[in-house]
C-alpha positions as CSV (number, residue, x, y, z in Angstrom):
1,M,-5.9,-5.2,11.9
2,I,-8.4,-2.3,11.4
3,D,-11.9,-3.4,12.4
4,L,-14.0,-3.1,9.2
5,T,-17.2,-4.7,10.6
6,I,-20.3,-3.0,9.2
7,T,-22.8,-1.3,11.5
8,P,-25.7,-1.1,9.1
9,E,-28.0,1.4,10.9
10,I,-25.3,4.0,11.4
11,L,-23.9,3.4,7.9
12,E,-27.3,4.3,6.4
13,K,-27.3,7.5,8.5
14,N,-23.8,8.4,7.4
15,I,-24.7,7.9,3.7
16,A,-27.7,10.2,4.1
17,F,-25.7,12.7,6.0
18,C,-22.9,12.9,3.4
19,R,-25.6,13.2,0.7
20,E,-27.1,16.2,2.5
21,K,-23.7,17.8,3.2
22,K,-22.5,17.1,-0.3
23,I,-19.5,15.1,0.9
24,I,-17.5,12.8,-1.3
25,L,-14.6,10.7,0.1
26,P,-11.3,10.1,-1.7
27,T,-9.9,6.6,-1.9
28,F,-6.3,5.8,-1.0
29,A,-5.8,5.1,-4.7
30,M,-6.8,8.8,-5.4
31,M,-4.5,10.1,-2.7
32,K,-1.6,8.1,-4.3
33,N,-2.5,9.2,-7.8
34,P,-4.6,12.4,-8.0
35,E,-4.9,11.9,-11.8
36,T,-7.7,9.4,-10.9
37,I,-9.7,12.1,-9.0
38,P,-13.0,12.8,-10.8
39,T,-12.9,15.8,-13.1
40,A,-15.9,17.4,-11.2
41,M,-13.8,17.5,-8.0
42,K,-10.9,19.0,-9.8
43,D,-13.2,21.7,-11.2
44,Q,-14.3,22.6,-7.6
45,L,-10.7,22.8,-6.4
46,K,-9.8,25.4,-8.9
47,T,-11.9,27.9,-6.9
48,I,-11.0,26.8,-3.4
49,G,-8.1,27.8,-1.1
50,L,-5.7,25.2,0.3
51,W,-6.9,25.6,3.9
52,D,-10.6,26.4,3.2
53,L,-13.2,24.5,5.1
54,H,-14.7,22.9,2.1
55,S,-15.2,19.2,1.8
56,A,-13.6,19.2,-1.7
57,N,-10.3,19.7,0.1
58,L,-10.5,16.1,1.2
59,F,-9.1,15.5,-2.3
60,R,-6.0,17.5,-1.4
61,I,-4.9,14.9,1.0
62,T,-1.9,14.0,-1.2
63,W,1.8,14.7,-1.6
64,H,1.0,15.9,-5.2
65,N,-0.7,19.2,-4.5
66,E,0.3,22.1,-6.8
67,Q,2.4,24.6,-4.9
68,K,-0.4,27.2,-4.6
69,D,-2.3,28.5,-1.7
70,S,-5.5,28.7,-3.7
71,G,-6.9,27.1,-6.8
72,G,-4.1,24.6,-7.2
73,L,-4.5,21.1,-8.7
74,F,-1.8,18.4,-8.9
75,G,1.6,17.6,-10.1
76,G,4.6,15.6,-9.0
77,A,5.2,14.6,-5.4
78,N,6.4,17.7,-3.5
79,H,10.1,17.4,-2.4
80,F,13.4,19.2,-2.6
81,I,17.0,18.1,-2.5
82,L,19.6,19.0,0.2
83,P,23.0,18.7,-1.6
84,P,26.5,18.3,-0.1
85,E,27.1,22.1,-0.4
86,L,24.5,22.6,2.4
87,T,24.8,19.4,4.5
88,G,28.5,18.7,4.3
89,C,27.8,15.0,3.6
90,R,28.5,13.5,0.2
91,A,25.1,11.9,-0.2
92,N,22.1,13.8,-1.4
93,I,19.1,14.1,1.0
94,I,15.6,14.1,-0.4
95,M,13.1,15.9,1.8
96,L,9.4,15.4,1.2
97,S,7.6,18.7,1.8
98,G,4.4,18.7,3.9
99,R,3.9,22.5,3.4
100,W,1.3,22.0,0.6
101,F,-1.2,19.8,2.5
102,P,-4.3,21.5,3.9
103,T,-3.2,22.7,7.4
104,G,0.4,22.9,6.2
105,A,1.4,19.5,7.5
106,H,1.1,15.9,6.3
107,K,-0.5,14.7,9.5
108,V,-3.9,15.6,7.9
109,G,-3.4,12.4,5.9
110,A,-2.9,10.2,8.9
111,T,-6.1,11.6,10.5
112,Y,-8.1,10.8,7.4
113,G,-6.6,7.2,7.4
114,C,-8.0,6.9,11.0
115,L,-11.4,8.4,10.5
116,A,-12.5,7.2,7.0
117,P,-12.8,3.5,7.9
118,G,-15.1,4.3,10.8
119,L,-17.2,6.5,8.6
120,V,-17.7,4.0,5.7
121,T,-18.4,1.1,8.0
122,G,-20.8,2.9,10.3
123,Q,-18.6,2.5,13.3
124,F,-18.4,6.3,13.7
125,D,-21.4,8.6,13.8
126,P,-20.4,12.1,12.8
127,Q,-23.8,13.5,13.8
128,R,-23.7,12.3,17.4
129,T,-20.2,11.3,18.4
130,K,-17.3,13.8,19.0
131,A,-14.0,12.9,17.4
132,V,-11.1,13.3,19.9
133,W,-7.6,14.0,18.5
134,P,-4.8,13.6,21.1
135,S,-1.5,14.9,19.8
136,T,1.7,16.7,20.3
137,G,0.8,19.2,17.6
138,N,0.0,18.7,13.9
139,Y,-2.1,15.5,14.2
140,C,-4.8,17.2,16.3
141,R,-4.7,20.1,13.9
142,G,-5.3,17.6,11.0
143,G,-8.0,15.8,13.0
144,A,-9.8,19.1,13.8
145,Y,-9.6,20.1,10.1
146,I,-10.9,16.7,8.8
147,S,-13.7,16.8,11.4
148,A,-14.7,20.3,10.2
149,L,-14.8,19.1,6.5
150,L,-17.0,16.2,7.6
151,A,-19.2,18.5,9.6
152,C,-18.6,16.7,12.9
153,N,-17.5,18.0,16.3
154,A,-13.9,17.7,17.4
155,I,-11.9,17.9,20.6
156,A,-8.2,18.7,20.1
157,I,-5.7,17.8,22.8
158,L,-2.0,19.0,22.8
159,P,0.6,20.2,25.3
160,E,0.4,23.7,26.5
161,E,3.9,24.6,25.4
162,M,3.3,24.1,21.7
163,S,3.6,27.0,19.3
164,Q,1.2,30.0,19.5
165,E,0.2,29.4,15.8
166,R,-1.2,26.0,16.6
167,F,-3.4,27.2,19.4
168,E,-4.7,30.3,17.5
169,W,-5.7,28.3,14.5
170,L,-7.3,25.4,16.5
171,S,-9.4,27.9,18.5
172,K,-11.2,28.7,15.3
173,I,-11.6,25.2,14.0
174,A,-12.1,22.7,16.8
175,G,-15.2,22.6,19.0
176,Q,-12.9,22.3,22.0
177,V,-9.2,22.7,22.6
178,I,-7.6,21.1,25.6
179,A,-4.0,22.1,26.6
180,T,-2.3,19.5,28.8
181,P,0.6,20.1,31.1
182,G,4.2,20.2,29.8
183,C,6.0,20.3,26.5
184,E,6.5,18.2,23.4
185,S,7.6,15.1,25.3
186,N,4.7,15.0,27.8
187,V,2.7,12.4,26.0
188,K,1.4,10.5,29.1
189,E,-0.4,13.7,30.2
190,I,-2.3,13.5,26.9
191,F,-3.1,9.8,27.5
192,D,-4.3,10.7,31.0
193,K,-6.7,13.3,29.6
194,C,-8.0,10.7,27.1
195,W,-8.9,8.4,30.0
196,E,-10.6,11.3,31.8
197,L,-12.7,11.9,28.7
198,R,-13.5,8.2,28.3
199,N,-14.8,8.1,31.9
200,S,-16.9,11.2,31.5
201,G,-19.8,9.4,29.9
202,E,-19.8,11.8,26.9
203,D,-20.4,10.3,23.5
204,L,-17.0,10.4,21.9
205,Q,-14.4,8.4,20.0
206,I,-10.7,8.8,20.6
207,F,-8.5,8.5,17.5
208,N,-5.1,8.1,19.2
209,Q,-2.4,8.4,16.6
210,F,0.0,6.4,18.7
211,D,-2.2,3.2,18.5
212,E,-4.5,3.7,15.5
213,M,-3.4,1.5,12.6
214,G,-5.0,3.9,10.1
215,N,-2.0,6.2,10.8
216,P,0.8,3.9,9.5
217,L,-1.6,2.5,6.9
218,W,-1.9,5.9,5.3
219,H,1.9,6.5,5.3
220,Y,2.7,3.0,4.1
221,T,0.4,3.4,1.2
222,V,0.4,7.1,0.3
223,T,3.8,8.4,1.6
224,G,5.6,5.2,0.6
225,N,4.3,5.4,-3.0
226,A,5.1,9.1,-3.3
227,I,8.7,8.4,-2.3
228,E,8.9,5.5,-4.8
229,E,7.7,7.9,-7.5
230,I,10.3,10.5,-6.6
231,L,13.1,7.8,-6.5
232,S,12.2,6.6,-10.0
233,V,13.6,10.0,-11.2
234,Y,16.8,9.9,-9.2
235,L,17.9,6.2,-8.9
236,K,19.5,5.9,-12.3
237,D,23.1,5.2,-13.3
238,N,23.8,2.9,-10.3
239,K,22.4,5.4,-7.8
240,R,21.1,3.8,-4.5
241,L,18.6,4.4,-1.8
242,A,20.6,4.0,1.4
243,G,18.2,5.0,4.1
244,Y,14.9,6.4,5.2
245,I,14.9,8.7,8.3
246,S,11.9,9.7,10.3
247,S,11.4,11.0,13.8
248,S,9.8,8.5,16.2
249,G,6.8,10.8,16.8
250,S,3.6,8.7,16.6
251,G,5.3,6.0,14.6
252,G,3.1,6.5,11.6
253,T,5.5,8.2,9.2
254,L,8.0,5.4,9.8
255,A,5.6,3.1,7.9
256,A,6.7,4.7,4.6
257,G,10.1,3.1,5.4
258,Y,8.5,-0.3,5.7
259,Y,7.1,0.1,2.2
260,L,10.4,1.2,0.9
261,K,12.2,-1.8,2.4
262,K,10.0,-4.1,0.3
263,Q,10.8,-2.2,-2.9
264,F,14.5,-1.6,-2.0
265,P,15.5,-4.4,0.3
266,H,18.9,-3.0,1.2
267,T,17.4,0.2,2.6
268,K,17.9,1.0,6.3
269,I,15.4,2.8,8.5
270,A,16.7,5.2,11.1
271,V,14.5,6.7,13.8
272,A,15.3,10.2,15.0
273,E,14.6,11.6,18.5
274,A,15.7,14.4,20.7
275,L,18.9,13.9,22.7
276,Q,17.2,15.7,25.6
277,C,14.6,12.8,25.7
278,P,16.5,9.7,24.5
279,T,13.7,7.2,24.9
280,L,14.9,4.7,22.2
281,L,18.6,5.3,22.6
282,Q,18.9,5.1,26.3
283,N,15.4,4.3,27.7
284,G,15.6,8.0,28.8
285,F,13.2,10.9,29.5
286,G,13.2,14.6,29.6
287,G,11.8,17.7,27.8
288,H,12.9,19.1,24.5
289,R,12.1,21.8,21.9
290,I,11.7,19.8,18.6
291,E,7.9,20.2,18.2
292,G,5.8,17.4,16.8
293,I,7.9,14.3,17.5
294,G,6.6,13.1,20.9
295,D,8.6,11.0,23.4
296,K,8.9,8.9,26.6
297,H,7.2,5.9,25.1
298,V,7.3,3.6,22.1
299,P,4.2,4.0,19.9
300,W,2.1,0.9,19.5
301,V,2.1,1.3,15.7
302,H,6.0,1.4,15.6
303,D,7.3,-1.8,14.0
304,C,10.5,-2.1,16.0
305,K,11.8,-5.1,14.1
306,Q,12.2,-2.9,11.0
307,T,14.2,-0.2,12.8
308,D,17.9,-0.3,12.0
309,F,19.3,2.9,13.6
310,V,18.4,5.3,16.4
311,I,19.8,8.8,16.0
312,A,19.5,11.4,18.8
313,V,19.5,15.1,17.7
314,D,20.5,17.8,20.2
315,D,17.5,20.2,20.1
316,E,19.8,23.2,20.2
317,V,21.0,22.3,16.7
318,P,17.6,22.7,14.9
319,M,16.8,25.8,17.0
320,R,20.0,27.5,15.9
321,L,19.7,26.4,12.3
322,L,16.1,27.7,12.3
323,R,17.6,31.2,12.5
324,L,20.4,30.5,10.0
325,F,17.9,29.2,7.5
326,N,15.3,32.0,7.9
327,E,17.0,35.2,8.9
328,G,18.0,37.3,5.9
329,I,21.6,37.7,6.8
330,G,21.8,33.9,7.5
331,R,20.5,33.2,4.0
332,Q,23.0,35.5,2.5
333,A,25.8,33.8,4.3
334,L,24.7,30.4,3.0
335,I,24.7,31.7,-0.5
336,A,28.2,33.0,0.0
337,T,29.4,29.6,1.0
338,G,28.2,28.1,-2.3
339,V,24.6,27.0,-1.6
340,E,22.3,27.7,-4.6
341,A,20.1,30.8,-4.0
342,D,17.1,28.9,-5.2
343,L,17.5,26.2,-2.5
344,V,18.3,28.8,0.2
345,N,15.0,30.5,-0.6
346,K,13.2,27.2,0.0
347,L,14.7,26.5,3.4
348,D,11.5,27.8,5.0
349,L,9.9,24.6,3.9
350,L,11.7,23.0,6.9
351,G,9.9,23.3,10.2
352,I,11.7,22.5,13.4
353,S,11.1,18.8,13.2
354,G,12.1,18.9,9.5
355,I,15.4,20.4,10.4
356,G,15.8,17.8,13.1
357,N,15.2,15.1,10.5
358,M,17.7,16.7,8.2
359,V,20.4,16.6,11.0
360,A,19.6,13.0,11.6
361,A,20.0,12.2,7.9
362,I,23.4,13.9,7.8
363,K,24.5,11.8,10.8
364,F,23.2,8.7,9.1
365,A,25.1,9.5,5.9
366,K,28.4,10.3,7.7
367,Y,28.2,7.1,9.8
368,N,27.6,4.9,6.8
369,E,30.2,6.7,4.7
370,L,27.7,7.3,2.0
371,T,28.9,8.7,-1.4
372,E,27.6,10.7,-4.3
373,D,25.9,7.5,-5.5
374,D,23.6,7.4,-2.4
375,Y,20.3,9.0,-1.6
376,V,18.8,9.4,1.8
377,V,15.1,10.2,2.2
378,S,13.4,12.1,5.0
379,I,10.4,14.2,5.8
380,A,9.7,17.9,6.3
381,T,6.4,17.4,8.2
382,D,5.6,21.1,8.1
383,S,7.2,24.4,7.4
384,M,8.1,27.8,8.9
385,Q,4.5,28.7,8.2
386,L,3.8,27.3,11.7
387,Y,6.8,28.7,13.6
388,G,7.0,32.4,13.0
389,S,6.5,33.0,16.7
390,R,9.5,30.8,17.5
391,L,11.8,33.1,15.6
392,T,10.4,36.1,17.5
393,E,11.0,34.3,20.8
394,L,14.6,33.4,19.8
395,T,15.3,37.0,19.1
396,Q,13.9,38.1,22.4
397,E,15.8,35.4,24.2
398,R,19.2,35.7,22.4
399,G,19.2,39.1,20.8
400,T,19.3,40.2,17.1
401,Y,20.9,37.6,14.8
402,S,24.5,38.7,14.1
403,Q,27.5,37.9,12.0
404,T,29.0,36.2,15.0
405,D,25.9,34.0,15.3
406,I,26.1,33.1,11.7
407,Q,29.7,32.0,11.8
408,R,29.0,29.8,14.9
409,D,25.9,28.3,13.3
410,L,27.7,27.6,10.0
411,Q,30.3,25.8,12.0
412,L,27.6,24.0,13.9
413,L,26.1,22.7,10.7
414,E,29.5,21.7,9.3
415,S,30.4,19.8,12.5
416,V,27.3,17.5,12.6
417,G,28.9,14.2,13.3
418,M,28.2,10.6,14.4
419,D,27.6,11.2,18.1
420,H,24.6,9.9,20.0
421,M,23.5,7.2,17.5
422,K,23.3,3.5,17.5
423,E,23.1,0.7,14.8
424,L,20.7,-1.8,16.3
425,T,21.3,-5.5,16.7
426,Y,18.4,-8.0,16.8
427,Y,18.2,-7.8,20.6
428,D,18.5,-4.0,20.6
429,K,15.4,-3.9,18.5
430,K,13.7,-6.3,20.8
431,T,14.6,-4.2,23.8
432,I,12.9,-1.2,22.2
433,H,9.9,-3.3,21.4
434,N,9.6,-4.6,25.0
435,L,9.3,-1.0,26.2
436,K,5.8,-1.0,24.7
437,Y,4.7,-3.2,27.6
438,Y,4.9,-0.5,30.2
439,T,2.9,2.1,28.3
440,W,0.4,0.0,26.4
441,I,-0.2,-3.1,28.5
442,E,0.2,-1.7,32.0
443,Q,-1.2,1.8,31.4
444,Q,-3.4,1.7,28.4
445,G,-5.0,-1.8,28.7
446,K,-3.8,-3.4,25.5
447,D,-3.6,-7.2,25.1
448,V,-0.1,-8.7,25.8
449,N,-0.8,-11.4,23.2
450,E,-1.1,-8.8,20.5
451,L,2.2,-7.3,21.7
452,N,3.8,-10.7,21.2
453,D,2.2,-11.1,17.8
454,Q,3.8,-7.8,16.7
455,W,7.2,-9.4,17.3
456,Y,6.9,-13.2,17.0
457,D,4.2,-13.3,14.3
458,H,5.7,-10.2,12.7
459,D,5.1,-10.6,9.0
460,T,1.5,-11.8,9.4
461,Y,0.7,-9.1,11.9
462,W,2.0,-6.1,10.0
463,T,1.3,-7.3,6.4
464,S,-2.3,-8.2,7.2
465,T,-2.9,-4.6,8.4
466,F,-1.2,-2.9,5.4
467,D,-3.0,-5.2,3.0
468,Q,-6.4,-3.9,4.1
469,V,-6.1,-0.8,1.9
470,E,-7.8,-2.4,-1.1
471,Q,-10.7,-3.5,1.1
472,I,-11.0,0.0,2.6
473,D,-11.0,1.5,-0.9
474,Q,-13.8,-0.8,-1.9
475,L,-15.8,0.3,1.1
476,I,-15.2,4.0,0.2
477,T,-16.2,3.5,-3.4
478,Q,-19.4,1.7,-2.4
479,F,-20.1,4.5,0.1
480,N,-19.7,7.2,-2.6
481,D,-21.8,5.2,-5.0
482,R,-24.6,5.1,-2.5
483,V,-24.2,8.8,-1.6
484,G,-24.8,9.3,-5.3
485,L,-23.2,12.7,-5.8
486,L,-20.6,11.5,-8.3
487,K,-23.4,10.4,-10.6
488,D,-24.6,14.0,-10.6
């Protein structure tokens, strides 16, 4: 469970600090339903850009942001449908769109879920302690951004081979940016840097997305409810939710699937990963190019008992589809095959990991022989807003995108099949769970008894964590009341 013990002296300092800085905190209830956000906050947002460093943008940590880069308020949960005309499978795939979060990715929500409990209990002192955000990409961006809104200093850690856009933006936001050796899958190097910082004697707190329960708590509560709201529109006339697909990553986004399983008990959860680093599928390792999904370990916050499928995606597929979906002649070719122009013009809402999730969802639908009555839900964590440099690099590496490339890539999309995936038995799930031991007990010093509780005392362990959201909301409300700005 998340430690909600109050540290009175620091809590008093935090209240005075937020009063001075004019900071008001959103509750999880507000992030689920922005209609409950105070009118005064909405009035401020009408004059503020989506990425502006203004504390009012804390209230834009929601899937419901209006699709505007400045001055937007709220509407329905942002999503789009990938139909059979594009995917080649009979089921419709619902993709939630992270493009309209501040920073352009939903990870900003997970960082708030990790930091807010420490702020309102007094366990984190923003005036003295640096917030450290270890990540393979968007999480450290979100953490640096939230830290800036809360006027505290941040250290962002990410692999050196991540996209140029990430580093350029972080250099302007974070107090310090640390590039660790390797690519997307070099997570241990990030953990090693965290231990180096811990042992430095510097006053800091590490918010590790891979073991911070605030990460899955946010997705269980906020992302899960957003998907349920979307499904209320589509699941009519005997339509069914067949599956929820999410990359392994930090394990946080998977928690939306745990929520959906409670609402729709027949739903299956599939975890996607890169074929070049098949950690869950084959206990494997390696480097890959699907930015933002991490690898080579099982996150502490991943509930392995809830995982029904593992699906590996060859990283060459999203890299090639990235060009098909975003080059002008590629889009024209998609329209010529029968894909609606309106959808084609929205395909830049899929970043590299979003395309990877789409491919995994297609494989899931084909394996399970889903029909027009089935829906599959997945996540577009971010968009092409963060990957323009990758298109440039692909052109330099492979030449100008041509009609021959288009035909090959259309055929590649059409030929996505059921290879490199596995439907998990009880003991397959336990095998994946047991892999946590080597990372988290041997390397990171976790308690083996808690590892066993995750499996053998499963329902109590996970439910008790996700049920804390009401208590956290009460603490946030009390904190805001004592800050006193809402009264004004």
